MDAnalysis code that builds the backbone (N, CA, C; Angstrom):
import MDAnalysis as mda
import numpy as np

u = mda.Universe.empty(261, n_residues=87, atom_resindex=np.repeat(np.arange(87), 3), trajectory=True)
u.add_TopologyAttr("name", ["N", "CA", "C"] * 87)
u.add_TopologyAttr("resid", np.arange(1, 88))
u.add_TopologyAttr("resname", ["MET", "LYS", "LYS", "SER", "SER", "PHE", "PRO", "GLN", "ARG", "LYS", "LYS", "GLU", "LYS", "TYR", "GLN", "ILE", "GLU", "ILE", "PHE", "GLU", "ASP", "TRP", "CYS", "LYS", "ARG", "CYS", "GLY", "ILE", "CYS", "VAL", "GLU", "PHE", "CYS", "PRO", "LYS", "SER", "VAL", "LEU", "ALA", "ARG", "ASP", "ASP", "THR", "GLY", "LEU", "PRO", "VAL", "VAL", "LYS", "ASN", "PRO", "ASP", "ALA", "CYS", "ILE", "GLY", "CYS", "ARG", "LEU", "CYS", "GLU", "ILE", "ARG", "CYS", "PRO", "ASP", "PHE", "ALA", "ILE", "GLU", "VAL", "LYS", "ILE", "LYS", "GLU", "GLU", "SER", "VAL", "ASP", "ARG", "LYS", "ARG", "LYS", "GLY", "ASP", "PRO", "ASP"])
u.atoms.positions = np.array([
    [-14.730, 51.723, -183.546],
    [-14.654, 50.994, -182.301],
    [-13.716, 49.810, -182.477],
    [-12.786, 49.676, -181.564],
    [-11.777, 48.629, -181.646],
    [-12.278, 47.342, -180.996],
    [-12.074, 46.227, -181.691],
    [-12.451, 44.930, -181.148],
    [-11.373, 44.430, -180.201],
    [-11.777, 43.640, -179.245],
    [-10.854, 43.055, -178.287],
    [-9.975, 42.025, -178.986],
    [-8.726, 41.970, -178.579],
    [-7.810, 40.999, -179.177],
    [-7.851, 39.655, -178.458],
    [-8.631, 39.576, -177.383],
    [-8.735, 38.315, -176.664],
    [-9.701, 37.384, -177.388],
    [-9.360, 36.099, -177.474],
    [-10.278, 35.167, -178.136],
    [-11.540, 34.995, -177.294],
    [-12.671, 34.878, -177.966],
    [-13.936, 34.666, -177.275],
    [-14.051, 33.206, -176.864],
    [-14.429, 32.988, -175.612],
    [-14.661, 31.632, -175.136],
    [-16.085, 31.220, -175.462],
    [-16.236, 30.007, -175.893],
    [-17.563, 29.478, -176.171],
    [-18.257, 29.189, -174.842],
    [-19.511, 29.550, -174.731],
    [-20.252, 29.356, -173.502],
    [-20.465, 27.870, -173.236],
    [-20.125, 27.469, -172.023],
    [-20.366, 26.085, -171.609],
    [-21.862, 25.879, -171.401],
    [-22.284, 24.659, -171.521],
    [-23.656, 24.285, -171.219],
    [-23.641, 23.571, -169.872],
    [-24.543, 23.964, -169.001],
    [-24.579, 23.401, -167.653],
    [-25.870, 22.645, -167.402],
    [-25.769, 21.663, -166.535],
    [-26.912, 20.861, -166.123],
    [-27.065, 21.041, -164.618],
    [-28.264, 21.367, -164.191],
    [-28.538, 21.570, -162.770],
    [-29.398, 20.415, -162.287],
    [-28.916, 19.749, -161.253],
    [-29.656, 18.627, -160.687],
    [-30.120, 19.019, -159.289],
    [-31.411, 18.829, -159.030],
    [-31.990, 19.139, -157.730],
    [-32.408, 17.828, -157.078],
    [-31.887, 17.583, -155.875],
    [-32.198, 16.370, -155.124],
    [-33.409, 16.660, -154.240],
    [-34.576, 16.297, -154.729],
    [-35.832, 16.641, -154.069],
    [-35.924, 16.101, -152.646],
    [-35.383, 14.926, -152.401],
    [-35.471, 14.328, -151.065],
    [-34.667, 15.116, -150.029],
    [-33.645, 15.831, -150.467],
    [-32.808, 16.599, -149.541],
    [-33.291, 18.026, -149.387],
    [-34.031, 18.518, -150.341],
    [-34.436, 19.925, -150.386],
    [-35.521, 20.225, -149.355],
    [-35.319, 21.297, -148.565],
    [-36.347, 21.706, -147.604],
    [-37.168, 22.888, -148.118],
    [-36.960, 23.246, -149.398],
    [-37.742, 24.280, -150.089],
    [-37.571, 25.675, -149.489],
    [-36.360, 26.002, -149.100],
    [-36.100, 27.310, -148.481],
    [-36.041, 28.440, -149.506],
    [-35.701, 28.127, -150.762],
    [-35.667, 29.131, -151.813],
    [-34.373, 29.919, -151.921],
    [-33.378, 29.577, -151.126],
    [-32.099, 30.295, -151.169],
    [-31.474, 30.197, -152.557],
    [-31.511, 29.040, -153.156],
    [-30.916, 28.848, -154.483],
    [-31.576, 29.758, -155.514],
    [-32.889, 29.894, -155.428],
    [-33.636, 30.736, -156.370],
    [-33.243, 32.201, -156.182],
    [-33.118, 32.638, -154.952],
    [-32.801, 34.031, -154.649],
    [-31.379, 34.415, -155.060],
    [-30.437, 33.489, -154.966],
    [-29.046, 33.810, -155.279],
    [-28.688, 33.662, -156.748],
    [-29.543, 33.076, -157.564],
    [-29.230, 32.888, -158.979],
    [-29.227, 34.239, -159.700],
    [-28.067, 34.659, -160.240],
    [-27.992, 35.969, -160.888],
    [-28.685, 36.024, -162.250],
    [-28.996, 34.892, -162.832],
    [-29.597, 34.848, -164.169],
    [-31.034, 34.328, -164.173],
    [-31.633, 34.186, -163.010],
    [-33.022, 33.699, -162.886],
    [-33.236, 32.368, -163.599],
    [-32.284, 31.476, -163.430],
    [-32.393, 30.141, -164.018],
    [-33.398, 29.303, -163.239],
    [-33.445, 29.503, -161.936],
    [-34.307, 28.710, -161.070],
    [-35.580, 29.469, -160.705],
    [-36.635, 28.713, -160.481],
    [-37.907, 29.247, -159.993],
    [-38.459, 28.226, -158.999],
    [-39.562, 28.560, -158.375],
    [-40.190, 27.636, -157.429],
    [-41.539, 27.187, -157.980],
    [-41.837, 25.903, -157.789],
    [-43.137, 25.398, -158.230],
    [-44.187, 25.682, -157.153],
    [-45.373, 25.148, -157.315],
    [-46.482, 25.398, -156.382],
    [-46.191, 24.903, -154.969],
    [-45.317, 23.914, -154.835],
    [-44.983, 23.373, -153.515],
    [-43.752, 24.040, -152.907],
    [-43.138, 24.970, -153.651],
    [-41.937, 25.646, -153.163],
    [-40.643, 24.994, -153.594],
    [-40.742, 23.873, -154.269],
    [-39.558, 23.163, -154.742],
    [-38.892, 23.945, -155.871],
    [-37.577, 24.117, -155.825],
    [-36.907, 24.798, -156.937],
    [-36.949, 23.942, -158.197],
    [-37.156, 24.599, -159.323],
    [-37.165, 23.942, -160.628],
    [-36.295, 24.751, -161.580],
    [-35.726, 24.081, -162.559],
    [-34.894, 24.747, -163.562],
    [-35.829, 25.333, -164.608],
    [-35.951, 26.644, -164.594],
    [-36.884, 27.352, -165.474],
    [-36.222, 27.750, -166.788],
    [-34.960, 28.147, -166.738],
    [-34.270, 28.680, -167.911],
    [-32.840, 28.126, -167.964],
    [-32.665, 26.860, -168.316],
    [-31.342, 26.223, -168.239],
    [-30.294, 26.847, -169.157],
    [-30.697, 27.399, -170.285],
    [-29.730, 27.984, -171.214],
    [-29.096, 29.262, -170.682],
    [-29.704, 29.880, -169.694],
    [-29.171, 31.118, -169.119],
    [-28.106, 30.852, -168.051],
    [-27.951, 29.610, -167.633],
    [-27.002, 29.272, -166.567],
    [-25.571, 29.587, -167.002],
    [-24.857, 30.312, -166.138],
    [-23.465, 30.679, -166.418],
    [-22.481, 29.838, -165.612],
    [-22.992, 28.892, -164.835],
    [-22.136, 27.989, -164.078],
    [-21.462, 28.631, -162.876],
    [-22.038, 29.669, -162.318],
    [-21.422, 30.343, -161.166],
    [-21.494, 29.499, -159.896],
    [-22.425, 28.582, -159.854],
    [-22.627, 27.654, -158.748],
    [-23.056, 28.322, -157.438],
    [-23.573, 29.556, -157.512],
    [-24.049, 30.206, -156.294],
    [-25.180, 29.419, -155.644],
    [-26.032, 28.811, -156.451],
    [-27.117, 27.991, -155.907],
    [-26.557, 26.806, -155.130],
    [-25.558, 26.169, -155.707],
    [-24.943, 24.992, -155.095],
    [-24.198, 25.366, -153.806],
    [-23.466, 26.451, -153.841],
    [-22.671, 26.889, -152.692],
    [-23.556, 27.320, -151.528],
    [-24.661, 28.000, -151.827],
    [-25.525, 28.549, -150.778],
    [-26.540, 27.564, -150.211],
    [-26.755, 26.454, -150.882],
    [-27.760, 25.492, -150.420],
    [-27.327, 24.870, -149.084],
    [-28.114, 25.075, -148.021],
    [-27.740, 24.522, -146.719],
    [-27.901, 23.003, -146.629],
    [-28.591, 22.413, -147.580],
    [-28.856, 20.968, -147.550],
    [-28.099, 20.177, -148.603],
    [-27.220, 20.857, -149.361],
    [-26.466, 20.197, -150.437],
    [-27.405, 19.497, -151.415],
    [-28.542, 20.133, -151.688],
    [-29.596, 19.527, -152.503],
    [-29.547, 19.945, -153.959],
    [-28.500, 20.636, -154.366],
    [-28.418, 21.090, -155.752],
    [-26.983, 20.928, -156.235],
    [-26.851, 20.522, -157.491],
    [-25.525, 20.309, -158.078],
    [-25.515, 20.863, -159.503],
    [-24.448, 21.573, -159.827],
    [-24.285, 22.139, -161.166],
    [-23.115, 21.423, -161.823],
    [-23.361, 20.868, -163.012],
    [-22.326, 20.138, -163.744],
    [-22.269, 20.631, -165.184],
    [-21.113, 20.478, -165.804],
    [-20.993, 20.754, -167.229],
    [-21.656, 19.601, -167.967],
    [-22.493, 19.932, -168.943],
    [-23.177, 18.891, -169.715],
    [-22.168, 18.049, -170.474],
    [-22.489, 16.806, -170.636],
    [-21.600, 15.846, -171.300],
    [-21.244, 16.258, -172.715],
    [-22.188, 16.794, -173.491],
    [-21.880, 17.144, -174.872],
    [-20.850, 18.262, -174.953],
    [-20.802, 19.153, -173.964],
    [-19.777, 20.199, -173.936],
    [-18.402, 19.577, -173.710],
    [-18.350, 18.604, -172.833],
    [-17.094, 17.919, -172.545],
    [-16.632, 17.126, -173.752],
    [-17.551, 16.419, -174.425],
    [-17.199, 15.622, -175.598],
    [-16.648, 16.489, -176.715],
    [-17.237, 17.674, -176.945],
    [-16.744, 18.569, -177.987],
    [-15.332, 19.036, -177.693],
    [-15.045, 19.305, -176.434],
    [-13.694, 19.748, -176.063],
    [-12.683, 18.637, -176.372],
    [-13.039, 17.417, -176.065],
    [-12.131, 16.295, -176.309],
    [-11.836, 16.117, -177.786],
    [-12.842, 16.358, -178.621],
    [-12.685, 16.184, -180.064],
    [-11.983, 17.376, -180.703],
    [-11.885, 18.480, -179.957],
    [-11.214, 19.655, -180.493],
    [-12.100, 20.552, -181.321],
    [-13.410, 20.357, -181.239],
    [-14.341, 21.201, -181.978],
    [-14.330, 22.611, -181.378],
    [-14.350, 23.641, -182.210],
    [-14.364, 25.004, -181.693],
    [-15.707, 25.401, -181.093],
    [-16.788, 24.677, -181.380],
    [-18.118, 25.019, -180.856],
    [-18.311, 24.472, -179.519],
])
């Protein structure tokens, strides 16, 4: 089996912030997440259940009708890039 000649990209780490005051608990973000990163608590509020699975697609952020969710690259990922670390 032949290996790909393309270099492998290191997976970014993402941080998901949910603005509880803006959220109307519709669950759209949970339904659109392709990696099941989000879940709903007992009150229906979305919570980050599996942050390491986030691929940064931002479907939750794009689909939220209340702009109550934001996906950002974690600071340590940005710092490593600046230093030139391969990890």
